[in-house]
N, C-alpha and C positions, 0 to 999 in steps of 0.2 A: 521567615525561613529562607535559608540560602541553599540553592539547588544547583548541582552540576549534572549536565546531561552528556554522556559519552556516546558518540555515534560515529560510524564510518561515513555516514551521509549527512549533508546539511545544505541549506540554500547557499549560494545561488544554483546548486545542482537541481536538476528537474527529475521528476518521476515520483512514484508512490512513496518510496522510502524517505527521500529528503523532505517531501511534503509532509509526511506523517510526523517526523521529528521536529520540523520547523513549527508546525501547528501546535505541537505539545509544548515547545519552549515558549512560544508567544502566548499560549493559553495560560500557562503558569505565571508568566510575567503579568498578564492582564488581571490575574487573580491576586496580585499583590506580592508575589514572591520575587526574590532576587535570584536571577537565573544566569548561569554561565553555560557555555557549550564547549566541549573538547571534541574536536573532529580533525579530519585530515584536510590537506589542501584540496580545493574543489577540482574534480576531474571527471565526474560522471554526468552524462553518458558518453562523453567524447573519448574517454580513455587517455586524456592528455591534460596535464595541469593547466588550469585556465590562465589567460593573460592577466598580468598583474600579480600573480602568485608564483609564477615560474622563477626558479633560481633561488628560492628561499627554503630554509629548513623549517622555519616556523613563522607564523604571522599572527599577531593579535589585532583584532578589530572590534568595533562596537556596531551592532546591527539592530536598530530599533530598540535601543536600551539594553541589549543582551551582549555581554562580553563573549566573543567567539575566539577560542584558541585553536589555531590550525597547525598541524604538524605534517611533515613530509610523508608521502607514501609512494610506492611504485605504482604508477597509473597505467592501467591496461583495461581493454574490453575484450581481450583475447579469450577464446573458448578453451585454450590450452589449460588443463588443470594445474600444471606446475606454475604458470604465470599468475593464475587467479589466487593460488595459495600464497605465492610470493607477495602479491599486493596486500593481502590481509595480514601476513606476517610482518611486512614492512611497517604498517601503521601500528600494529600491536606492539612493536618494539619501540618505534619512535615516540609513542605517547608517554613512555617512561621518563622522557626528558621533562615532562610536566611535574614529575615528583620533586624537581628542584624548587618548585613553588610551595614549600612545606607550610609556610605561614598561611597562604591562601587556602590550601587543602584543609587545614584545621578549621577553617571558618564554615565549611560546608556542613549542613545538617543532613542532607540526603544526596546520594549519588544515584542517578538513573542511568542504567547501562543497557544499550540497545543490542539485541541479538536477533538474527545473524548480522554480520559475520561472526561465527562462533569463536574463532581464534581471538578476534578483537575483544569480544565480550568477556572471555575467560581471562585475558590479560588484564582487563580493567578491574575485574573482581579481585584478581590476585594483587593488583596494585593498591586499590582503594580500600578493600575489605580486609585482606590478610595483612597488608603492610601498614596501613594507616588506621584500620579499625573503624572505618566509616560505615554508616547505615546505607546499605545498597538495595536498590529496587531493580530487578531484572525485567526489562521490557522485551517480551518475545513476540516477534511478528511472523516467525516461520520456524517449524519444528525440525531443526537439523540435529542429527543426520537423517532422520526419517524421510524428510523431503528429498534429500539427495538420492536415497534408495528408490523412492517412488518415481523420480524423474529419470532414473537409469544412470545417474552420474556416479553411483557408488554401489558396490555389491554388498548385500547383507551378509554379515559374518566375516567380511574381509578384514585385513589388518587395519586399513584406514577407518572402516566402520567401527571397529572395536575401540580405536583410539578416540574417535569423535564422540562415541557414546560415553566414554569415561569423562571426557571434557564436559559433555552435557550434564552429567550427574554432578560433577564438581560445581558447575554454575548454580544448579538448582539447590544443591545442599547449602552453599555458602551465602546465597542471596538472602537478605532478611525478608523480602517479600517479592512476589512475582506479579507482573501485569501481562496479560495475554490478549492478542488481537482477536481471538475467537474463543467460543466456549470449548471447542475441541482442544485448544492449546491449554486452557485452564484445567480441564479434566485430565489431560495427559500429565501435567505437573503433579496434580493431586494424587494420581494413581501411584506415582513414584515417592512423593513426600506428602502424605495425607494431612499433616499439621501445618503445611506452609500457608502463609497468608497470601491470598490471591485477589486480583481485581480484573474484571473483564473490561478492557479498554479498546473499544473499536476505533477504526480509522475514520472517524467522523470529520465532517468539514464545517468550519465556522460559517455561520450564515450572517451576511452583512445586512441584508434586507429581509423583513418578515415575508415568507412566501405568500403569494396572493391566492385567492380562491380558484378552484377549477373552473368556475363559471366564466372566468376571464380568458380561459385557454380554449381556443377553437382548433380542431384538427385541420391539417392541410389537405388539399385535394390536388394531386394524390398524396397519401400519407408519406411522411418522410421519416426514415429510420436512420439512426446515427451510430457509429462506432468510433470512439476516440481513445486511442491507447496504443499498446505494443502489438506488432504483427509478428509473432514468433511461434515456436512449436507449442508453447503452453496454451496459446489461444487458437491456433490453427484456423485463422480466418480464411485462408486460401480455400480449404475444403468447403467451408460454409458458403463462401461466395460462389463456388463452382456448382454447389448442390441445390441452391435455392434460386428459383426463377423469379427474380424480383419484377421483371417486366410483365410476366404472365399474372402475377399477383396484383399488379397495378399500383406498386409502391416504388419509392426511390430509396436507395441505400447510399449513405454518405459516409466517407471515411476520413479520419484525421490521425496522424501519427506516423510511425515508422518501425522498422524491424527487419529481421532477416528474410521474411516472406514478401517484403514490399515490392521488389523487382518482379517477382512472379505474378503478383497481383496486378501490377501496372500493365504487364504484358497481356494478362487475361482480359482486362477491361478496356484496352486501347481502342477497340472498334466502336466504343461509345453507344452500343445498342443494348446493353444489359441493365440499364437504369442504375448503374453503380458509378459513383463519382468520388474522386480523390481530391482533397483540398490541402494536402501538405501537412507540415508539422507546425503546431502552434504552441505557445506557452500555456500553462495551466489557466492563467487569468483569461487569456483569449479564448480558450476552449470553453470555459464557463459561460462566456457571452454567446458563443456560437450555439451552445446547447439549447438556448431559448428558442431557436428556430425549428426544433424537431419535435415529433409526436411520440416517437418510441426510440428505445436504444436496445441494441443487442449486446449481451455479455456472454462471450464464449469461454468455456473452461474445458480444454481438451483432456486434461488429466485431473482426476480427483485426488488432490493433494491434501492429506490430513492436516487440518488446522488452518487451511487457506480460505479466506473469504475475500473475493474481489472488492477492492476499495471503490471501484466504479459504482457499485450499488449505492454507496453513501454520497457519491458526487452527484448522482441523478436526483435524489430525493428532494433537495431544496428547489430544483427546477421543475418539479412535478412531471417528470418524464417516466411513464410506465416502462417496464423492463421485459424483454424477451430473453430469458435466461436459458442458455444451452449448456447443460452440464449437471453435475451432481454435487453432493456435499452440503456443508452448512449454508453456503450462499444460496443454493436452490431452496433449502428449507426456509430461509428468511423471506425470500421472494414469495413463496407460497403462503406462509403463515400470516404475513402482514398485508397480503393483497397488493403487492407492488407490481405484479405482472403475471405472465404465464411462463411455465417451465417445460422444457423438453430435454431429454437425455442427449449428451454429446454424441454426435454421429447420426442421430435420428432426425434427419433434415426434413423428412416428410411431416413429422410432428411439429417441427419449427415452422414449416410452411403453413400448417393448419392454424397455428397460433397467430401467425401474421394475418391470415385471412379472417380469423375471429375478431381481431382488432379492427380490421377494415369494415367488417359487417356489423359490428356491435352498435347499439344506439348511443346517442350523445350522453345519455344519463349513465350508461354502463361505463363508457370511457371516462367520464368525469369521476366516477367512483374510484377508478385506479389512480387517477391524478390526485384526488383528495387524500387517498391513503398515503401516497408519497409525501405530500405537503405536510399533512398532520404529523406524520412520524418524524419529519425533520425538525419539528418544533417541540416534540415530546419524547417518545421512546428513543429516538436516535438524534437527540439534540446535543450538539457539541458543548454548549455552555452548561447544560445540566450534567453531562458526563464529567466535565472538568470540575464542577463543584463537588461531585461525589469523590472524584479522584484526589482532590486537595484534602478532603477529610481523611481519605485512606492513608495517604503518606504522612499526614500530620500525627496519626496515632502511633 
């Protein structure tokens, strides 16, 4: 089977979105499929076209046996809504140059289209489904425009909201099948189109080594907690760090990553007396190695976004790191149901502090139980390879 994946993001870009699509492409390739990728010139998260790609309208390259076709986009990380829409519209338009490869497009058996950005996804469905009649699978990782309303970027009932809602229905109606990153996404689609074929495709991570038993993992003294990711309003780590007294709890808090709260966080911890340590920004591969040093990880979710499940949950499972989840929604339910850690509501930092103390005071056997729950799930319920096998069967039918 020959598959084309259409996505705004792809490696060498870093972050959850490019990682998710890159893993999907490599997983399909490893399963024996012939995989191509249609994406834009790499620019995220710098907001500037990467060196080696600048000055080109399109670039074709082969990455680990996958043909990657890259087209120009307007690169920006501006919060200005007009500039962000311009960036999406630019690639949504430039990708139509790929239509010149008519002979190649006719060879594809499946087209997997990533959404959001919703304008890019709608353009791809219009091009490949409506113009070329190809079998399309819509990969939804975030429910736009619902997420935009929940985050305050868009007002419900506004003209923009009505337009985006119509585009959303266009995509769902015309896609032959839909894959969603959470059960909430799948259920949302089925409420609108009950007969649509759907697949729950979580953002799982390939495991190179079989995770070891919890008996080999000993807690540090003092216990070390880690957070590796973005420091933005959706996480609001600044409020968490200011509200939890890590020194009084007898634990260390270690930070990796960057974001718009980073300068305020660095100013807050500069006295070095709060048991909070910042280690800079590392690549995903480097972070995975660093995670092995830690006993717990905190996952903050400041806003309950319908359909959103933090991918960090699935990054931590193969490392056997129990989770302190601060937030609500499907992510909180997963952590509770599968015994991956302890949950507190966002903003209830007293409850989060109690959960930290519970881990400090629990027996080695209790702690090992949480570790084993993570390790076992990464090889079974949340196994990337098993999910990929089921997904290949899904798109083959």
